[in-house]
C-alpha positions as CSV (number, residue, x, y, z in Angstrom):
1,X,11.7,-1.8,0.5
2,X,10.9,-5.5,0.1
3,X,11.4,-7.4,-3.1
4,X,9.6,-10.6,-4.0
5,X,8.7,-12.5,-7.2
6,X,5.7,-14.4,-8.6
7,X,5.5,-16.6,-11.6
8,X,3.2,-15.7,-14.5
9,X,2.1,-18.7,-16.4
10,X,0.6,-16.5,-19.1
11,X,4.0,-14.8,-19.7
12,X,6.0,-17.9,-18.7
13,X,8.3,-15.7,-16.7
14,X,9.0,-14.5,-13.2
15,X,7.6,-11.1,-12.3
16,X,9.5,-8.9,-9.9
17,X,7.2,-7.2,-7.4
18,X,8.2,-5.1,-4.4
19,X,7.3,-2.1,-2.3
20,X,7.8,0.0,0.7
21,X,7.3,-1.5,4.1
22,X,7.3,0.5,7.3
23,X,5.7,3.4,9.0
24,X,5.1,7.0,7.9
25,X,4.2,9.9,10.3
26,X,2.4,13.0,9.1
27,X,1.6,16.1,11.2
28,X,-0.7,19.1,10.8
29,X,-4.3,19.4,9.7
30,X,-5.0,16.2,7.7
31,X,-8.8,16.5,8.0
32,X,-9.2,17.2,4.3
33,X,-7.4,14.0,3.4
34,X,-9.0,11.7,5.9
35,X,-11.8,10.5,3.6
36,X,-9.2,9.6,0.9
37,X,-6.9,7.9,3.4
38,X,-9.8,5.8,4.8
39,X,-10.9,4.9,1.2
40,X,-7.4,3.7,0.5
41,X,-7.5,1.5,3.5
42,X,-10.4,-0.3,1.9
43,X,-9.4,-0.5,-1.7
44,X,-5.6,-0.5,-1.3
45,X,-3.2,1.3,-3.6
46,X,-0.8,0.5,-6.4
47,X,-0.3,-1.9,-9.3
48,X,0.0,-5.0,-7.1
49,X,-3.4,-4.9,-5.3
50,X,-4.6,-8.0,-7.0
51,X,-1.7,-9.8,-5.2
52,X,-2.6,-8.4,-1.8
53,X,-0.2,-5.5,-2.0
54,X,-0.9,-1.8,-1.3
55,X,-2.5,-2.4,2.1
56,X,-2.1,0.2,4.8
57,X,-3.7,1.3,8.1
58,X,-4.3,4.8,9.4
59,X,-4.0,5.4,13.1
60,X,-4.6,8.8,14.7
61,X,-2.5,9.8,17.7
62,X,-3.0,12.8,19.8
63,X,0.1,14.4,21.4
């Protein structure tokens, strides 16, 4: 988890933002989810996407 802040001029206050940073590994048949995972790579996820948050990358590894 990484916390950071930004200043909101409209609210005249600091806004706390934060999120998970790291790696996740999934196993099994993920084929039904691949289109959604790829879409998420493009549009990003979460409430902070307008600040550049919610970005992730999908990599496939064969064992």
